[in-house]
N, C-alpha and C positions, 0 to 999 in steps of 0.2 A: 291592753291598749287597746285606750279611750283615745279621743283625743284632749281630756285633761289632763292623763297620762303624758301627751307627746310634747307640750305647753309646760309643762312640771319640769320637764326633761328636756327645755330649750333654755326656761325661765332660770334652770343651775347651773347649765353650762354657763349661760351671758353670765351667769354672777359670778365664777370662778374669771373666766373672763376679766372682769372687769376691776378684781384685784390685781393677779397676775400679768394682764397687762395694762392698765387704766384704761381700755376698750372698748364698750362695749360685744355683745357675738355680733350682729352686724356689724360694726367699725373695722372690723378684724377685715370682712371682704368686703369693705367698701371702701377704707384707704388706703389700701396693699395690695404685688399682684397677689391670683387666685393661689399663686403656686405658695406663698408664705402661712397664706390664712390657714391652705387645709392644711402646713404644718403645724403650725398650733392652735388647729381642732383637733388634730389629729393628740397635739399631748396635750388640752383638757379632757380629749376621753381618755386616755391614761392619767390624770390627776385625779377624776370621777372617781376609776379603779383603788389608785394607789392611795386616798388618802387616810381612811381609817389605820393605815401602820404609818404614818407618814407623821411628823410635828411642820405647822407653817412656817416658813421665816422670810416675812417680808425684806428686803432692802430696796436702799434711796440705790442706788441703778439698776439697772436695766441685765441681764444676766447677759453674754457676748455672745453668748451660745445658744441659748430659746430665746432672747429677749423679752422674758417677763423680771414680773418684780419681787415673783418672789417662789423660795423652791418648796421643796419638799422632800425633809430631810428622815428617808426610812430609819424605825423605831423596828426593833427585833421583838419587842418584848411585846408589845401592839396587838402582834399576833397570837398569842397565849390569850388574850382574854376574852372570858365567857363574853362583852358584847359587841366587837371584831368577829367574833367569831358566827351571831345569829347576823352580821350584813348579809348584803348581799358581792359586795364585794370578795367575803370569806369563802363564799359557793363557789364564786366562778372562779377567781385564781386557784382555788382546789380541786374546779372542772377541768383550768388547765393542767396543769399540774400530773394530776393522773393521770394525760393523755402517753400512751405509751413510748414517743421520742422522747416525751419531758420527765416522766418517772426516770427512766433508762439515767437523764444525765443528771436527774437530780436527787436526793434521798429526800428532802422536801417543800415544802412548801417555798417554807424559808431561805433555799438555797436557788429556790428559783426566783422570789421575790429580789433577794441580794442581785445573783445577777443580773434582771432585767432594770434592777438600782430608780433612773434614772425614769420620767414621765413618760414619756417615749418608748420606751424598756418594754413600761409598760401594754401599750399599745401596742408592741411590737409583737407582743406573745399574742393579743389577744385576736387583732389581722392576723396572726398568722393560725390561728384556731375559724376566724372564719372560711379563711381562704380554703378546708379541707373542705368545709360544707357547703361552698359558695359557687369556691373557679371551678371547681368538678363537674359542678353540675351544671347541662344544659337549659333543663327549667328552669331553675332559680334564676340565674342570668338572664333568662327571655325575661320573665315577669320581671326582672328588676333595673332592666334594658327601656324595659316595656314601658313603665311609671315610670319615669326621666323621661324621656318622650311627652307621655305625657303630661309631667308637670313641664316642661319646654311650655305646650301648646297650651296649659292657662296661665301663662306667664310670670312661673319661678326664675325670680334671679335678685342674685344673692349677693350684686351690692341692694340691693332696698329689703334684704332680713326682714322678716318677723315670722313666731311664730304660727301666728296668725295661717301668713303666706304659705308659710313650711305644710298646713292642714288644707290649705286648696289645693293646692299642686299636687294633692295626693302623697303627701311623708306621710298621715293615719295608715290609710289603705298597705304604703308599703309597709310600715311600721309592724302592723298585725298580719298582718304575710312572714314578713318573715320570725317575730317570735314564735307561728305557728312550725315553723321549715327548717331556722338550724337552731340545734338543740343549747348551745352557748349562749344563743339574744334567749332563755325561754327563762334565763337564771339570773341575766343583767338589770341592774337599778333604769331609770327612766331618761340620765341622762347619760345612758349609751344608746340607749334603741336611737335619741332625735342625734344627737350625734354623729352616728353610721346614717343616719336614713339621710341630713344633709354631706356627708360622704358624697356616698350618693351622687344626689342630686348634685353634685358639683365636679364633683373627680370625674365619675363615672366605672362602674361594673369595673369595665377591661382594663382602666388606668390603676385602681384599684388589683387587680391579681397581679398585672402587669407589677407593681410594686412592690406586692408579698413576693413574688418570683423572684425580686434583681435583689432583694435588702443578704439573700446568702445570710450571715453573722447580724440579726437584730439593732438594727440602729440602738445606743443605749446612751444618748445624750440628749 
């Protein structure tokens, strides 16, 4: 993980936001309450994970649930293509599926994907995997909290968001740390790293861990 990776990941999420929400990623945070912006960021992370296995479909009106103008229709056949199997998305989903509790519930990776179904469902499984590494590890939580405090001291403000600001606030340092200490994040692509860093800077690690703990059955819409 280097500066160009983090900026590239941010820009990838920004491009998704511009099509799915018809707003830039910074505008998501400046134009609406933080809670809704975080929810949409989580969905965009899920989109980046789901995209190789889905067909995008533009809509004339936003979804009544997600407020997105583009849906992502899961296509089971794409899981068997050599191109899809070589992606970081496939490797990440396979690692999530092989976690004991998921492997016991789903006999194949496709079954897990079908159950996750919607973009926030894909994010939900990633979040549950992150929980195992982060939420029960006091040292990792401490590092994230310190990074968030340093970011605030450096002037991080989600309503004035830019990739350069995220780097200057310490996002690169945090992203590199997470890649090195959270196994699942060693597999993911730059959009997920950028999204997770922004999520922690905006939401905080305690709120993230409480959300995952309280969801029970994962958000599937």
